[in-house]
VOPAGU-2260 file (C-alpha; in pm, 1 decimal, decimal comma):
REM VOPAGU-2260
SITE   aa  ch    i         X         Y         Z
SITE  MET   A    0    6760,9    7547,1    6607,1
SITE  ASN   A    1    6632,3    7298,8    6856,1
SITE  LYS   A    2    6633,6    6926,2    6788,5
SITE  GLY   A    3    6262,0    6912,0    6712,9
SITE  SER   A    4    6292,1    7181,7    6447,2
SITE  MET   A    5    6584,4    7004,6    6284,6
SITE  TYR   A    6    6380,0    6688,5    6239,2
SITE  TYR   A    7    6097,9    6894,3    6088,3
SITE  TYR   A    8    6328,5    6991,7    5799,1
SITE  PHE   A    9    6556,7    6688,1    5787,6
SITE  LYS   A   10    6479,6    6320,5    5837,0
SITE  SER   A   11    6804,3    6258,9    6022,5
SITE  LYS   A   12    7147,5    6399,2    6106,2
SITE  LYS   A   13    7271,4    6215,3    5799,7
SITE  ASP   A   14    7016,3    6394,3    5581,7
SITE  LEU   A   15    7125,1    6727,6    5731,2
SITE  THR   A   16    7492,2    6647,0    5660,6
SITE  LEU   A   17    7419,0    6537,2    5303,0
SITE  THR   A   18    7225,0    6858,8    5240,6
SITE  MET   A   19    7513,4    7062,3    5379,9
SITE  ILE   A   20    7760,3    6878,2    5155,6
SITE  GLU   A   21    7547,1    6906,7    4842,2
SITE  GLN   A   22    7446,2    7269,6    4885,2
SITE  ASN   A   23    7686,1    7461,1    5107,9
SITE  LEU   A   24    8010,8    7285,5    5024,7
SITE  SER   A   25    7944,2    7288,1    4650,4
SITE  SER   A   26    7859,7    7658,7    4661,2
SITE  TYR   A   27    8169,0    7734,7    4869,5
SITE  ILE   A   28    8398,7    7566,2    4614,6
SITE  GLN   A   29    8218,1    7722,5    4319,2
SITE  ASP   A   30    8228,1    8073,4    4465,1
SITE  LYS   A   31    8590,6    8058,6    4578,3
SITE  TYR   A   32    8752,9    7914,8    4264,9
SITE  SER   A   33    8526,5    7987,9    3967,0
SITE  LYS   A   34    8608,8    8357,4    3997,8
SITE  LEU   A   35    8940,7    8270,1    3832,8
SITE  LEU   A   36    8744,9    8212,5    3511,4
SITE  ASP   A   37    8663,3    8584,4    3502,9
SITE  TYR   A   38    9023,4    8663,4    3412,5
SITE  GLU   A   39    9109,3    8688,9    3044,8
SITE  THR   A   40    9489,1    8685,7    3081,6
SITE  ASN   A   41    9745,9    8575,1    3337,9
SITE  ILE   A   42    9509,0    8306,2    3462,4
SITE  LEU   A   43    9788,2    8079,5    3580,5
SITE  ASP   A   44    9937,8    8371,6    3775,4
SITE  GLU   A   45    9599,5    8437,7    3937,9
SITE  LEU   A   46    9562,6    8070,0    4031,4
SITE  ILE   A   47    9907,3    8071,2    4190,2
SITE  LYS   A   48    9832,0    8398,9    4368,2
SITE  LEU   A   49    9508,0    8255,5    4510,6
SITE  LEU   A   50    9679,7    7939,3    4633,8
SITE  LYS   A   51    9974,9    8130,2    4779,7
SITE  ASP   A   52    9761,5    8371,9    4979,9
SITE  LYS   A   53    9763,8    8196,2    5314,4
SITE  ASN   A   54    9497,5    8436,6    5438,6
SITE  ASN   A   55    9249,8    8273,6    5197,3
SITE  PHE   A   56    9264,8    7948,9    5393,8
SITE  GLU   A   57    9225,6    7847,0    5754,1
SITE  VAL   A   58    9531,7    7622,9    5737,9
SITE  SER   A   59    9496,2    7510,6    6100,1
SITE  HIS   A   60    9166,9    7341,2    6006,0
SITE  GLY   A   61    9271,7    7211,6    5662,9
SITE  CYS   A   62    9033,3    7187,3    5370,3
SITE  LYS   A   63    8662,5    7141,9    5442,9
SITE  VAL   A   64    8619,5    6902,3    5150,9
SITE  ASN   A   65    8927,9    6696,4    5226,8
SITE  ASN   A   66    8842,0    6672,4    5597,8
SITE  LEU   A   67    8495,5    6538,6    5518,9
SITE  VAL   A   68    8628,7    6299,6    5253,1
SITE  GLN   A   69    8875,8    6153,5    5501,4
SITE  GLU   A   70    8621,9    6130,5    5782,5
SITE  LEU   A   71    8306,1    6019,5    5601,6
SITE  SER   A   72    8367,3    5860,6    5260,0
SITE  HIS   A   73    8468,7    5524,1    5395,5
SITE  THR   A   74    8187,8    5507,9    5651,9
SITE  ASP   A   75    7881,0    5546,5    5430,8
SITE  ASN   A   76    7820,3    5512,3    5057,2
SITE  ASP   A   77    7579,5    5810,3    5047,4
SITE  PHE   A   78    7850,9    6032,3    5197,0
SITE  LYS   A   79    8105,3    5888,1    4953,2
SITE  ILE   A   80    7881,5    5967,3    4654,7
SITE  ALA   A   81    7796,4    6321,1    4772,7
SITE  LEU   A   82    8158,4    6404,8    4853,7
SITE  GLU   A   83    8287,6    6255,3    4530,7
SITE  LYS   A   84    8042,9    6471,7    4338,1
SITE  VAL   A   85    8174,6    6783,9    4515,2
SITE  TYR   A   86    8535,0    6675,9    4466,1
SITE  LEU   A   87    8484,8    6597,8    4095,7
SITE  ASN   A   88    8329,6    6941,2    4051,5
SITE  PHE   A   89    8632,1    7090,4    4228,8
SITE  GLU   A   90    8859,3    6908,7    3979,2
SITE  PHE   A   91    8639,8    7024,4    3690,6
SITE  ILE   A   92    8669,6    7388,8    3799,8
SITE  PHE   A   93    9049,3    7354,1    3806,0
SITE  GLU   A   94    9034,2    7187,2    3464,7
SITE  LYS   A   95    8829,3    7476,3    3319,4
SITE  ILE   A   96    9073,3    7728,2    3467,5
SITE  LEU   A   97    9369,5    7542,2    3319,5
SITE  ASN   A   98    9198,6    7499,6    2980,6
SITE  LYS   A   99    9144,0    7873,3    2962,5
SITE  ALA   A  100    9506,7    7944,7    3058,6
SITE  TYR   A  101    9625,1    7684,4    2807,8
SITE  SER   A  102    9410,6    7839,7    2533,2
SITE  ASN   A  103    9576,5    8172,6    2614,0
SITE  GLY   A  104    9916,2    8010,6    2556,7
SITE  GLU   A  105   10022,6    8056,3    2919,3
SITE  PHE   A  106   10177,0    7709,2    2951,2
SITE  GLU   A  107   10230,8    7379,9    2770,9
SITE  HIS   A  108   10094,6    7044,6    2879,8
SITE  ASN   A  109    9948,0    6748,7    2694,9
SITE  ASP   A  110    9689,7    6635,3    2952,2
SITE  ILE   A  111    9500,4    6919,9    3118,4
SITE  LYS   A  112    9259,1    6692,7    3306,2
SITE  SER   A  113    9543,3    6501,2    3473,0
SITE  LEU   A  114    9721,4    6827,2    3550,0
SITE  ALA   A  115    9406,0    6961,3    3718,6
SITE  ILE   A  116    9382,5    6647,3    3933,1
SITE  PHE   A  117    9752,1    6676,5    4022,9
SITE  ILE   A  118    9728,6    7045,4    4115,2
SITE  LEU   A  119    9421,4    6989,4    4330,5
SITE  ALA   A  120    9580,4    6687,2    4501,1
SITE  SER   A  121    9898,0    6888,8    4564,4
SITE  PHE   A  122    9698,5    7181,5    4699,9
SITE  GLU   A  123    9498,9    6951,0    4929,3
SITE  GLY   A  124    9823,2    6790,8    5044,8
SITE  CYS   A  125    9971,2    7132,8    5122,6
SITE  LEU   A  126    9666,3    7221,2    5331,0
SITE  ALA   A  127    9683,7    6887,3    5513,4
SITE  THR   A  128   10055,4    6937,4    5581,4
SITE  GLY   A  129    9989,4    7286,3    5716,8
SITE  LYS   A  130    9708,8    7147,8    5932,7
SITE  LYS   A  131    9932,9    6870,7    6063,8
SITE  SER   A  132   10196,7    7125,5    6161,7
SITE  GLN   A  133    9944,1    7393,1    6264,6
SITE  ASN   A  134   10168,3    7630,8    6073,2
SITE  LYS   A  135   10084,3    7852,6    5775,0
SITE  ASP   A  136   10453,3    7877,3    5688,4
SITE  VAL   A  137   10465,0    7501,5    5625,6
SITE  TYR   A  138   10167,1    7544,4    5392,5
SITE  CYS   A  139   10346,0    7828,8    5210,8
SITE  THR   A  140   10664,0    7622,3    5169,3
SITE  CYS   A  141   10463,3    7342,2    5013,6
SITE  ILE   A  142   10267,7    7575,5    4782,2
SITE  LYS   A  143   10596,6    7733,9    4673,2
SITE  GLN   A  144   10701,4    7395,0    4535,3
SITE  LEU   A  145   10374,3    7369,0    4343,8
SITE  GLU   A  146   10433,9    7717,4    4205,4
SITE  GLU   A  147   10783,5    7619,9    4091,7
SITE  TYR   A  148   10641,5    7316,2    3912,8
SITE  LEU   A  149   10375,8    7524,6    3738,1
SITE  ASN   A  150   10636,4    7777,4    3631,9
SITE  LEU   A  151   10831,1    7496,2    3462,5
SITE  LEU   A  152   10528,4    7442,3    3235,6
SITE  ARG   A  153   10535,4    7796,4    3103,7
SITE  LYS   A  154   10643,9    7855,8    2747,0
């Protein structure tokens, strides 16, 4: 699209970026992770399998959400609000996944919401570490530690 067309649909580059965050990034997260809610059993295993599959992630680029949070949230309050909304939804998806696994008796924990935040933060950290090293094996080593922690929670 040429510059003139862009300004026909969006008031500014900021407006374009906010639209991309609110629509595309939210849909990306929803589509990629909500599918775990389709499972009726072994939900924790499916979550671990998804996170361990290094082919699901472009580790050399890190996480789209985390990259934007680190680059934009501190520069503009509108970006901060839009990205926080996406990130909170990301946490909520993990919380729903964990609640379903917990209801199935797959693990024990007394604070599912905090666990969801911890898992997402750990996952984001693993992606950032892989990006820093430009090495999927570093990502896999980090995720393996998260898997070991989650396995400790099993009954």
